[in-house]
C-alpha positions as CSV (number, residue, x, y, z in Angstrom):
1,M,100.1,116.8,141.3
2,D,96.8,118.4,140.6
3,A,96.4,118.5,136.8
4,K,94.7,121.9,136.9
5,S,96.7,123.8,139.6
6,G,100.0,122.0,139.7
7,D,99.7,121.6,143.5
8,I,101.3,118.6,145.0
9,L,98.6,116.2,146.2
10,W,100.9,113.8,148.0
11,K,104.5,112.6,148.1
12,T,105.7,109.1,149.0
13,P,109.5,108.6,149.4
14,T,111.2,105.3,148.7
15,G,114.6,104.3,150.1
16,D,116.6,105.2,146.9
17,G,116.2,106.6,143.4
18,I,113.6,105.6,140.9
19,D,114.9,104.8,137.4
20,S,111.7,103.6,135.7
21,S,108.2,104.8,134.8
22,P,105.3,103.8,137.0
23,A,102.1,102.0,135.9
24,V,98.6,102.7,137.3
25,A,95.6,100.4,137.6
26,K,92.7,100.2,140.1
27,E,93.7,103.4,142.0
28,T,97.1,102.0,142.6
29,L,100.4,103.2,141.3
30,F,103.1,100.5,140.8
31,V,106.8,101.4,140.7
32,G,110.2,99.8,141.4
33,S,113.0,101.6,143.2
34,L,116.8,101.2,143.4
35,D,116.2,100.3,147.1
36,Y,115.3,96.8,146.0
37,F,111.6,97.2,146.6
38,F,108.6,97.2,144.3
39,Y,105.8,99.4,145.6
40,A,102.0,99.6,145.3
41,I,100.9,103.1,146.2
42,D,97.4,104.4,146.7
43,T,96.8,107.1,144.0
44,V,94.4,109.0,146.2
45,N,96.5,109.6,149.3
46,G,100.0,108.2,148.6
47,A,99.9,105.5,151.2
48,I,102.0,102.4,150.5
49,R,99.5,99.5,150.1
50,W,102.2,96.9,149.9
51,R,105.9,96.5,148.9
52,H,107.9,93.5,147.6
53,E,111.6,93.0,148.0
54,A,113.7,91.9,145.1
55,E,117.4,90.7,145.0
56,L,118.7,94.0,143.4
57,G,117.4,97.4,142.3
58,I,114.4,97.6,140.0
59,T,114.9,99.6,136.8
60,S,112.2,97.9,134.7
61,S,108.9,99.7,134.3
62,P,106.0,97.4,135.2
63,A,103.3,96.0,132.9
64,I,99.8,95.3,134.2
65,F,97.4,92.7,132.8
66,G,94.2,91.8,134.7
67,D,95.2,91.0,138.3
68,L,98.9,90.7,137.5
69,V,101.7,93.3,137.6
70,V,104.9,92.1,135.9
71,F,108.4,93.6,136.3
72,G,112.1,92.7,136.3
73,C,115.1,93.6,138.4
74,K,118.8,94.0,137.9
75,A,119.4,90.4,139.2
76,G,117.7,89.1,136.0
77,V,114.5,87.9,137.7
78,L,111.1,88.6,136.1
79,R,108.2,88.5,138.5
80,A,104.4,88.5,138.4
81,L,102.6,89.7,141.5
82,N,99.0,90.0,142.4
83,V,98.0,93.7,142.1
84,Q,95.8,93.6,145.2
85,T,98.1,91.7,147.6
86,G,101.6,91.8,146.3
87,K,101.7,88.0,146.5
88,V,104.2,86.4,144.2
89,I,102.3,84.4,141.5
90,W,105.6,83.4,139.8
91,A,109.2,84.4,139.4
92,Q,111.5,83.4,136.6
93,R,115.3,83.8,136.6
94,L,116.4,84.8,133.1
95,G,119.8,85.9,131.8
96,Q,121.1,89.4,132.5
97,A,119.8,92.4,134.3
98,I,116.3,93.3,133.2
99,T,116.0,97.0,132.5
100,A,113.5,97.1,129.7
101,P,109.8,96.8,130.6
102,P,108.0,93.6,129.8
103,V,105.3,93.6,127.1
104,I,102.2,91.5,127.5
105,S,100.1,90.3,124.6
106,G,97.4,87.8,125.2
107,S,98.8,85.0,127.3
108,T,102.5,85.8,126.6
109,V,105.0,88.1,128.3
110,W,107.9,89.3,126.1
111,I,111.1,90.6,127.7
112,Q,114.7,91.4,126.9
113,S,117.4,90.0,129.2
114,G,120.5,89.3,127.2
115,M,118.2,87.3,124.9
116,T,114.6,87.7,123.8
117,Y,112.2,85.7,125.9
118,A,108.6,84.7,125.5
119,L,107.0,83.4,128.7
120,N,103.6,82.1,129.6
121,L,101.8,84.8,131.5
122,A,99.9,82.3,133.8
123,D,102.9,80.5,135.2
124,G,106.1,82.2,134.0
125,N,107.4,79.2,132.1
126,I,109.7,80.0,129.3
127,L,108.0,79.3,125.9
128,W,111.1,80.1,123.9
129,R,114.2,82.2,123.9
130,A,116.3,83.6,121.0
131,R,119.7,85.3,120.8
132,L,119.1,87.8,118.0
133,G,122.1,90.1,118.3
134,N,124.6,91.6,120.6
135,S,122.9,94.9,121.2
136,L,119.1,94.5,121.5
137,Q,118.0,97.3,123.7
138,S,114.5,97.9,122.4
139,V,111.2,97.1,124.0
140,P,109.5,94.4,122.0
141,V,106.4,95.6,120.1
142,V,103.6,93.1,119.4
143,A,101.3,93.7,116.4
144,E,99.6,91.6,113.8
145,A,100.7,88.2,115.3
146,A,104.4,89.1,115.3
147,V,106.9,90.6,117.7
148,Y,109.2,93.4,116.4
149,L,112.6,94.4,117.8
150,T,115.4,96.6,116.8
151,S,119.2,96.6,117.5
152,I,121.8,99.2,118.0
153,E,123.6,97.7,114.9
154,G,120.6,98.8,112.8
155,D,118.8,95.5,112.4
156,V,115.1,95.1,112.6
157,Y,113.7,91.7,113.6
158,A,110.2,90.2,113.2
159,L,109.3,87.0,115.1
160,A,106.2,85.1,114.6
């Protein structure tokens, strides 16, 4: 929409609902859909630049770092794609459905998927994983060389 007038500039349908927030970089909007596809959409005209098919619907908002866009799907697979081409750089099968967005800090990707995972951003290899509680639903926050998480039980975790 035009920020001043509220007029719709363009509209691009996907094959099903969208249950996550988009991310934008380099005049491209990135968003996953419940139709099993992850889309790269031109922010100027709404044209689909590329799309990538996942095993199940995508409810994880993406994170962008440099030339990578990282997102997870309901099948528990976390992926890093090239932002320009949509080529898969790496894919890592984790535990449960990924609904929380990944968080990128330096060369590490943090994600919740039944457990808390730290992955190498360059190749997707798991650096470590930890089971911290039964109800971790928060998005990891990285600050001051630590990762902070909260649980529905009222616990706050700090990982270094």
